[in-house]
N, CA, C and O of each residue as an XYZ file, in Angstrom:
432
protein
N     155.331    135.208     92.559
C     156.516    135.548     93.334
C     156.287    135.117     94.773
O     155.346    135.566     95.428
N     157.155    134.247     95.255
C     157.113    133.836     96.659
C     157.877    134.866     97.489
O     158.964    135.298     97.106
N     157.312    135.249     98.611
C     157.969    136.170     99.534
C     157.865    135.558    100.920
O     156.779    135.207    101.381
N     159.031    135.434    101.587
C     159.046    134.757    102.876
C     160.010    135.442    103.847
O     161.029    136.005    103.449
N     159.659    135.376    105.118
C     160.562    135.880    106.148
C     161.667    134.877    106.455
O     162.660    135.225    107.094
N     161.503    133.640    106.009
C     162.509    132.612    106.269
C     163.616    132.672    105.224
O     163.464    133.308    104.181
N     164.731    132.004    105.514
C     165.866    131.968    104.588
C     165.745    130.838    103.575
O     166.387    130.876    102.526
N     164.937    129.846    103.876
C     164.745    128.692    102.990
C     163.256    128.492    102.765
O     162.433    128.869    103.600
N     162.918    127.893    101.623
C     161.526    127.594    101.308
C     161.382    126.089    101.142
O     162.080    125.473    100.337
N     160.481    125.511    101.902
C     160.273    124.072    101.869
C     159.903    123.627    100.457
O     159.025    124.205     99.816
N     160.595    122.582     99.984
C     160.323    122.034     98.663
C     161.116    122.698     97.548
O     160.964    122.344     96.379
N     161.971    123.670     97.908
C     162.773    124.382     96.919
C     164.223    124.462     97.379
O     164.520    124.448     98.573
N     165.112    124.548     96.402
C     166.513    124.808     96.676
C     166.853    126.167     96.068
O     166.486    126.456     94.929
N     167.548    126.989     96.827
C     167.998    128.272     96.309
C     169.213    128.007     95.430
O     170.214    127.460     95.893
N     169.122    128.399     94.155
C     170.227    128.154     93.214
C     171.083    129.394     92.998
O     172.279    129.279     92.734
N     170.482    130.585     93.107
C     171.220    131.830     92.895
C     170.711    132.901     93.843
O     169.507    133.070     94.037
N     171.651    133.611     94.422
C     171.331    134.788     95.219
C     171.577    136.003     94.336
O     172.697    136.223     93.875
N     170.545    136.781     94.102
C     170.621    137.881     93.148
C     170.852    139.238     93.807
O     171.071    140.232     93.116
N     170.805    139.286     95.105
C     171.070    140.534     95.816
C     169.871    141.054     96.579
O     168.768    140.512     96.501
N     170.117    142.115     97.314
C     169.066    142.744     98.117
C     168.076    143.481     97.228
O     168.443    144.097     96.227
N     166.831    143.402     97.616
C     165.775    144.194     96.983
C     165.019    144.908     98.091
O     164.991    144.456     99.236
N     164.417    146.010     97.740
C     163.730    146.813     98.752
C     162.533    147.513     98.150
O     162.422    147.668     96.934
N     161.656    147.925     99.017
C     160.520    148.756     98.647
C     160.273    149.718     99.788
O     160.254    149.323    100.954
N     160.085    150.973     99.451
C     159.821    151.984    100.473
C     158.600    152.800    100.096
O     158.375    153.123     98.930
N     157.830    153.119    101.099
C     156.667    153.978    100.902
C     156.615    154.966    102.059
O     156.703    154.584    103.226
N     156.473    156.229    101.719
C     156.237    157.262    102.725
C     154.874    157.850    102.407
O     154.645    158.352    101.307
N     153.976    157.784    103.369
C     152.640    158.321    103.126
C     152.221    159.196    104.300
O     152.566    158.942    105.454
N     151.479    160.214    103.968
C     151.002    161.143    104.982
C     149.535    160.935    105.254
O     148.768    160.539    104.376
N     149.162    161.206    106.466
C     147.746    161.154    106.836
C     147.160    162.539    106.609
O     147.803    163.549    106.898
N     145.958    162.582    106.100
C     145.348    163.889    105.856
C     144.722    164.441    107.134
O     144.643    163.745    108.146
N     144.288    165.674    107.079
C     143.768    166.363    108.258
C     142.547    165.661    108.851
O     142.407    165.603    110.073
N     141.659    165.126    108.003
C     140.473    164.429    108.500
C     140.884    163.192    109.294
O     140.329    162.924    110.360
N     141.851    162.443    108.781
C     142.327    161.270    109.524
C     142.947    161.680    110.846
O     142.750    161.005    111.857
N     143.701    162.787    110.856
C     144.298    163.276    112.100
C     143.225    163.594    113.126
O     143.355    163.240    114.298
N     142.167    164.261    112.691
C     141.081    164.624    113.604
C     140.400    163.363    114.137
O     140.157    163.244    115.338
N     140.096    162.426    113.242
C     139.431    161.189    113.669
C     140.322    160.379    114.609
O     139.830    159.784    115.568
N     141.621    160.351    114.344
C     142.538    159.627    115.221
C     142.597    160.284    116.596
O     142.681    159.594    117.612
N     142.552    161.602    116.631
C     142.552    162.317    117.912
C     141.303    161.968    118.704
O     141.383    161.737    119.911
N     140.156    161.926    118.049
C     138.907    161.534    118.713
C     139.019    160.106    119.222
O     138.628    159.818    120.353
N     139.551    159.208    118.396
C     139.709    157.809    118.801
C     140.638    157.702    120.003
O     140.384    156.923    120.922
N     141.738    158.501    119.998
C     142.650    158.509    121.145
C     141.923    158.937    122.411
O     142.178    158.398    123.489
N     141.018    159.903    122.284
C     140.321    160.438    123.436
C     139.290    159.457    123.983
O     139.211    159.253    125.194
N     138.502    158.848    123.102
C     137.416    157.970    123.551
C     137.821    156.502    123.582
O     137.097    155.668    124.126
N     138.959    156.188    123.009
C     139.424    154.797    122.985
C     138.986    154.084    121.718
O     138.118    154.565    120.989
N     139.585    152.953    121.466
C     139.235    152.164    120.284
C     140.322    152.209    119.232
O     141.403    152.758    119.444
N     140.007    151.622    118.103
C     140.956    151.516    117.001
C     140.699    152.607    115.975
O     139.567    153.056    115.794
N     141.758    153.022    115.311
C     141.636    154.038    114.270
C     141.622    153.344    112.914
O     142.674    153.004    112.372
N     140.438    153.138    112.375
C     140.295    152.443    111.091
C     140.999    153.204    109.970
O     141.565    152.591    109.065
N     140.968    154.528    110.027
C     141.601    155.329    108.978
C     143.108    155.089    108.945
O     143.681    154.894    107.873
N     143.748    155.102    110.101
C     145.190    154.863    110.146
C     145.530    153.413    109.835
O     146.539    153.138    109.186
N     144.701    152.488    110.290
C     144.944    151.078    109.977
C     144.890    150.835    108.473
O     145.695    150.079    107.929
N     143.935    151.481    107.805
C     143.820    151.342    106.354
C     145.045    151.933    105.659
O     145.569    151.341    104.716
N     145.500    153.090    106.117
C     146.687    153.726    105.529
C     147.921    152.849    105.739
O     148.743    152.708    104.834
N     148.050    152.266    106.914
C     149.174    151.381    107.206
C     149.140    150.142    106.318
O     150.174    149.732    105.790
N     147.973    149.546    106.151
C     147.822    148.368    105.297
C     148.176    148.706    103.847
O     148.908    147.957    103.199
N     147.665    149.824    103.335
C     147.976    150.222    101.963
C     149.466    150.465    101.772
O     150.039    150.072    100.756
N     150.089    151.110    102.744
C     151.522    151.388    102.653
C     152.336    150.096    102.649
O     153.290    149.961    101.883
N     151.960    149.156    103.498
C     152.669    147.870    103.546
C     152.522    147.120    102.228
O     153.502    146.588    101.707
N     151.315    147.073    101.687
C     151.081    146.381    100.417
C     151.865    147.027     99.278
O     152.409    146.328     98.424
N     151.924    148.358     99.261
C     152.672    149.055     98.218
C     154.167    148.805     98.333
O     154.843    148.639     97.318
N     154.698    148.776     99.556
C     156.128    148.492     99.747
C     156.450    147.073     99.289
O     157.486    146.853     98.662
N     155.580    146.107     99.591
C     155.804    144.722     99.152
C     155.691    144.593     97.634
O     156.438    143.832     97.020
N     154.774    145.324     97.035
C     154.637    145.299     95.572
C     155.897    145.853     94.907
O     156.384    145.299     93.921
N     156.418    146.948     95.457
C     157.644    147.548     94.922
C     158.817    146.578     95.056
O     159.602    146.423     94.120
N     158.941    145.927     96.211
C     159.989    144.932     96.432
C     159.865    143.789     95.424
O     160.860    143.374     94.830
N     158.664    143.289     95.233
C     158.416    142.190     94.305
C     158.753    142.596     92.871
O     159.358    141.814     92.137
N     158.375    143.798     92.465
C     158.687    144.288     91.117
C     160.191    144.342     90.891
O     160.670    143.956     89.825
N     160.935    144.814     91.873
C     162.390    144.889     91.737
C     162.998    143.489     91.656
O     163.942    143.265     90.898
N     162.468    142.560     92.425
C     162.975    141.186     92.377
C     162.698    140.559     91.011
O     163.557    139.875     90.454
N     161.515    140.788     90.478
C     161.176    140.246     89.157
C     162.080    140.804     88.072
O     162.460    140.076     87.155
N     162.429    142.077     88.156
C     163.331    142.680     87.171
C     164.717    142.033     87.214
O     165.445    142.051     86.221
N     165.078    141.465     88.362
C     166.359    140.756     88.480
C     166.255    139.303     88.008
O     167.263    138.601     87.935
N     165.048    138.856     87.691
C     164.837    137.475     87.279
C     164.636    136.524     88.440
O     164.864    135.322     88.300
N     164.215    137.034     89.576
C     164.043    136.210     90.779
C     162.731    135.432     90.743
O     161.747    135.851     90.134
N     162.756    134.289     91.413
C     161.548    133.495     91.643
C     160.935    133.804     92.997
O     159.746    133.572     93.221
N     161.763    134.334     93.904
C     161.303    134.547     95.276
C     162.152    135.610     95.953
O     163.213    136.000     95.466
N     161.645    136.065     97.094
C     162.402    136.926     97.999
C     162.385    136.235     99.352
O     161.322    135.905     99.879
N     163.570    136.019     99.909
C     163.674    135.366    101.221
C     164.260    136.357    102.229
O     164.846    137.375    101.859
N     164.086    136.031    103.503
C     164.623    136.870    104.568
C     163.945    138.227    104.653
O     164.579    139.214    105.029
N     162.667    138.288    104.310
C     161.932    139.557    104.307
C     161.894    140.177    105.700
O     161.632    139.505    106.698
N     162.161    141.465    105.734
C     161.987    142.258    106.953
C     161.180    143.493    106.595
O     161.434    144.139    105.578
N     160.215    143.816    107.427
C     159.393    145.010    107.222
C     159.563    145.908    108.437
O     159.501    145.456    109.581
N     159.777    147.188    108.166
C     159.970    148.157    109.242
C     158.979    149.301    109.060
O     158.711    149.731    107.938
N     158.447    149.780    110.157
C     157.502    150.901    110.161
C     158.091    152.013    111.013
O     158.553    151.767    112.127
N     158.077    153.232    110.496
C     158.591    154.386    111.242
C     157.615    155.545    111.094
O     157.030    155.748    110.030
N     157.450    156.292    112.161
C     156.690    157.535    112.121
C     157.715    158.644    111.891
O     158.712    158.736    112.606
N     157.460    159.487    110.883
C     158.407    160.555    110.581
C     157.676    161.882    110.480
O     156.448    161.932    110.421
N     158.445    162.940    110.461
C     157.874    164.281    110.375
C     157.784    164.909    111.754
O     157.718    164.212    112.767
N     157.782    166.211    111.778
C     157.783    166.932    113.059
C     156.509    166.685    113.864
O     156.547    166.706    115.094
N     155.384    166.453    113.192
C     154.126    166.181    113.892
C     153.816    164.696    113.947
O     152.789    164.295    114.495
N     154.694    163.877    113.385
C     154.423    162.447    113.358
C     153.271    162.107    112.442
O     152.584    161.107    112.651
N     153.048    162.936    111.419
C     151.893    162.768    110.548
C     152.192    161.920    109.320
O     151.331    161.749    108.456
N     153.410    161.388    109.237
C     153.763    160.561    108.091
C     154.296    159.222    108.589
O     154.897    159.117    109.659
N     154.052    158.212    107.772
C     154.557    156.884    108.102
C     155.426    156.399    106.959
O     155.096    156.588    105.789
N     156.540    155.770    107.308
C     157.430    155.184    106.320
C     157.430    153.676    106.540
O     157.651    153.196    107.651
N     157.179    152.948    105.473
C     157.212    151.490    105.517
C     158.333    151.036    104.582
O     158.366    151.407    103.409
N     159.242    150.234    105.115
C     160.363    149.728    104.342
C     160.325    148.211    104.366
O     160.199    147.602    105.429
N     160.436    147.599    103.182
C     160.503    146.142    103.061
C     161.833    145.794    102.387
O     162.161    146.350    101.339
N     162.599    144.873    102.987
C     163.902    144.484    102.460
C     164.008    142.969    102.503
O     163.567    142.339    103.465
N     164.588    142.387    101.467
C     164.817    140.945    101.423
C     165.876    140.612    100.380
O     166.450    141.505     99.757
N     166.128    139.328    100.197
C     167.105    138.862     99.228
C     166.385    138.184     98.076
O     165.618    137.242     98.281
N     166.633    138.665     96.862
C     166.057    138.074     95.666
C     166.829    136.805     95.325
O     168.060    136.801     95.326
N     166.098    135.721     95.032
C     166.739    134.443     94.735
C     166.064    133.747     93.571
O     164.912    134.025     93.239
N     166.813    132.825     92.951
C     166.234    131.897     91.992
C     166.124    130.553     92.685
O     166.952    130.194     93.521
N     165.085    129.818     92.320
C     164.777    128.554     92.984
C     164.767    127.390     91.998
O     164.581    127.556     90.793
N     164.980    126.188     92.575
C     164.792    124.936     91.842
C     163.890    124.071     92.709
O     164.168    123.866     93.891
N     162.811    123.563     92.124
C     161.891    122.684     92.864
C     162.580    121.362     93.139
O     163.216    120.792     92.253
N     162.456    120.871     94.368
C     163.054    119.572     94.745
C     162.181    118.421     94.322
O     162.529    117.263     94.557
């Protein structure tokens, strides 16, 4: 499955637009990650725990998007947009949303 932020894919012609597909993931950080992130905020540096959670959430949202596109019979998803939001009263959850257009392709 090809996934691209562009509307066209070099070497291919879009033959059918199958509609919007999406993937969403909401994940919470556990208390240990919160504590470690607070320490990192205080002393400076990167929070590996949060970076790992963000990466996993993004990959899961893209996998969900790809699965939905495949169920429609798509060869690719074009016009991909990914959005990240912090949600919850303490900001302890992250929502990752991936949206694009499922298409069928013909090789040129």
